[in-house]
C-alpha positions as CSV (number, residue, x, y, z in Angstrom):
1,X,-3.9,9.3,14.0
2,X,-3.3,8.0,17.4
3,X,-0.3,7.1,18.3
4,X,1.9,8.0,15.5
5,X,5.0,10.9,16.6
6,X,3.6,13.6,14.7
7,X,7.5,14.2,12.1
8,X,7.6,16.4,8.8
9,X,5.8,15.3,5.6
10,X,7.8,15.5,2.5
11,X,5.6,15.2,-0.3
12,X,7.4,14.1,-3.6
13,X,5.6,14.9,-6.9
14,X,4.9,12.6,-9.5
15,X,4.7,12.9,-13.7
16,X,0.7,12.5,-13.2
17,X,-1.1,15.8,-13.8
18,X,-4.0,15.8,-11.4
19,X,-5.9,18.4,-13.5
20,X,-5.9,15.7,-16.3
21,X,-8.0,13.5,-14.1
22,X,-11.4,14.9,-13.2
23,X,-13.8,13.5,-14.3
24,X,-12.2,9.9,-14.2
25,X,-14.2,6.4,-12.1
26,X,-12.3,3.3,-10.9
27,X,-14.4,1.2,-12.3
28,X,-14.6,-1.5,-10.0
29,X,-15.8,-4.0,-11.7
30,X,-12.5,-5.5,-12.6
31,X,-11.2,-5.9,-8.6
32,X,-10.9,-9.4,-7.4
33,X,-13.0,-10.0,-5.0
34,X,-10.3,-10.4,-1.5
35,X,-9.9,-6.7,-2.8
36,X,-13.7,-5.3,-1.1
37,X,-13.7,-7.7,1.5
38,X,-10.1,-5.6,2.5
39,X,-10.7,-2.2,1.9
40,X,-14.1,-2.0,4.6
41,X,-11.8,-1.5,7.2
42,X,-9.0,0.1,9.2
43,X,-6.9,2.5,7.7
44,X,-5.4,1.9,4.1
45,X,-2.1,3.0,3.2
46,X,-1.0,2.0,-0.2
47,X,1.2,3.4,-3.4
48,X,0.3,2.3,-7.2
49,X,3.5,2.2,-8.0
50,X,6.5,-0.6,-9.9
51,X,7.3,-3.0,-7.3
52,X,11.9,-1.6,-7.4
53,X,14.6,-0.9,-4.5
54,X,14.5,2.5,-5.6
55,X,10.7,3.1,-3.9
56,X,12.0,1.8,-0.8
57,X,8.8,-0.2,-0.4
58,X,10.3,-2.3,2.0
59,X,10.7,0.5,4.1
60,X,6.8,0.5,3.9
61,X,6.1,-2.4,6.1
62,X,8.5,-2.2,7.8
63,X,6.8,0.9,9.2
64,X,3.3,-0.8,8.9
65,X,4.4,-4.0,11.4
66,X,5.1,-1.0,13.5
67,X,1.8,0.5,13.5
68,X,0.1,-3.2,14.1
69,X,2.9,-3.5,17.2
70,X,1.2,-0.5,19.0
71,X,-1.9,-1.8,17.9
72,X,-3.8,-0.4,15.2
73,X,-6.1,-1.4,12.7
74,X,-4.0,-0.8,9.0
75,X,-3.2,-2.6,6.3
76,X,-1.8,-1.8,3.5
77,X,-2.3,-2.1,-1.1
78,X,0.6,-2.4,-2.6
79,X,-0.3,-2.2,-6.3
80,X,1.5,-2.9,-9.1
81,X,4.2,-5.6,-10.5
82,X,8.9,-5.1,-10.6
83,X,11.3,-7.2,-9.4
84,X,11.0,-6.3,-5.4
85,X,7.4,-8.0,-5.5
86,X,10.1,-11.6,-3.9
87,X,11.1,-9.6,-1.6
88,X,8.0,-7.9,-0.2
89,X,6.8,-11.1,0.0
90,X,9.6,-12.1,1.9
91,X,8.6,-9.0,4.6
92,X,5.4,-9.8,4.7
93,X,5.7,-13.7,5.7
94,X,9.1,-12.9,7.8
95,X,6.4,-9.8,10.2
96,X,3.7,-12.2,9.5
97,X,1.4,-9.0,7.7
98,X,-0.1,-11.4,5.7
99,X,-4.0,-10.1,6.9
100,X,-3.2,-7.4,6.2
101,X,-1.5,-6.9,3.4
102,X,-2.8,-7.3,-0.3
103,X,-0.6,-7.1,-3.4
104,X,-3.4,-7.6,-6.1
105,X,-0.6,-6.6,-8.3
106,X,-0.7,-5.2,-12.1
107,X,-4.5,-3.4,-12.8
108,X,-5.7,-0.2,-15.2
């Protein structure tokens, strides 16, 4: 991506074996209408996780703000629920990123 300084990437493995998901399909019929418009353009970063402080999703929001400041067409998608939801929403409001972040909550 242009405009982002190269840094080492750290991969944190999770407990899901990807081979178990082979052939799985996404049921997009359950997507909220707002998600269809949201994913239609731009580069989208996201996470599917519990919204909790140890995940440090606030850092993701701060990084998004910096990329937007640099003029990049980027968005953030948070799928999940948790105790940090209000804190994340507050930071999104504070940084005026409401049009760049979608938080549909828990999804199957």
